[in-house]
N, C-alpha and C positions, 0 to 999 in steps of 0.2 A: 503493500499500499504506499503510496507517495506520501511525503510530508505534507501536512495540511499547512496551507498558506493563509494567513489571517489577513483579510481583506479591510483596509482602512475606510473604504467607502460603505461599509456597514453602518458607519456612525456620522458620515458627513455626506453631503451631496456629491454625486459622481463628479469626477474631475477635480476634488478638492482634498484628496487623500494625503497630499504632501504639503498642504498649506500650512502657514505658521499659526495662524489665528490670533486673537487679541486677549492676551492674558496678562494678569497684573504680575508683578515679581514673584510672589510667593507662589502662585500657581505654576508659573514657567520653571520655577526651581523644583516643584513637585513632578512636573512633566519630564524634566531632565533626568531625575531619580528614576521615574518609571520607565523610560526608555533603556536606561541602564540595567534595571531590574528584569526587564522582560525583552531579552533579545529577539525573541519572536516577533515583537511588533517594532522593533528599533527603526524599520525603514518607513514607518508612518510619520506624518507630520505632527507638529505639536497640536494642531487643531484636533485632528482624530484621535489622537492619546487622550487629550484632555477631554474630548466628548465622550469617548468610551468610558474613561474613569468615572466621569459625572454621571453617566447613564447607570454605571454599575453601582456607584454610591447610592442613587436614587432608588433604582429597582430592586436592588437587593438587600441594602442597608436603610433605605428610606430616609436617607439624609442628602443635602446637597452636595458635599464634598468629603469625602471620609478621609481627611488628612492623617488620621492614626493608622491607615491601611498602607502608607507609603512604605511597604515592605514586600518582599517577594511572597505571593499568595496565588497558588494555581487557581484558585476560584475566580479570580479576575479573568484570567485566559479561558477558563471553561465558559464563563459568562460571554465573552467575546466570540467565542466558537459557536455557542448556542445562538446567539442574536444573528450571526452570520448565516447559519444553517436554517434556523426555523423562525426568525422575526422577532416581534415584540416579546418581552419577557412579561408574563402576567401572574407569576407565582409569589410575587412580594418577597417576603423574608425567608423563603424557602432556598437557603444556600445549598443544602444537602442535594436537592433535586438537580441544581445546575452541575454540581460536583459528580453525582452519580451518573447523570445522562450525557455528560460532555467530555469528561476528560480522556476517555478512550478515543475519541474521534481526533485528537490532535497530537497526543502524546505517542512517541515511537516505541 
């Protein structure tokens, strides 16, 4: 099975996957850290990484921006994979669901 390729356009308008976006200094620092922690999405622009993390924060954790989660956690990539393959997340705080149903789809 070929490696799963995370598509930044899952979280931004097509054609804008590598855009920098407009972020404050703190958010841009978080995005830089996320890029380092997740080499799987290092090719994404800041707009896509920030949008994905913001969506993850809101959909899974029900907060605007989960700054305390700026560390490696495969649940974030599981969420990105889920969204890319299945669309909108509608299970709210059910992080176990995303982990159980998506991790095997992108991990080698």
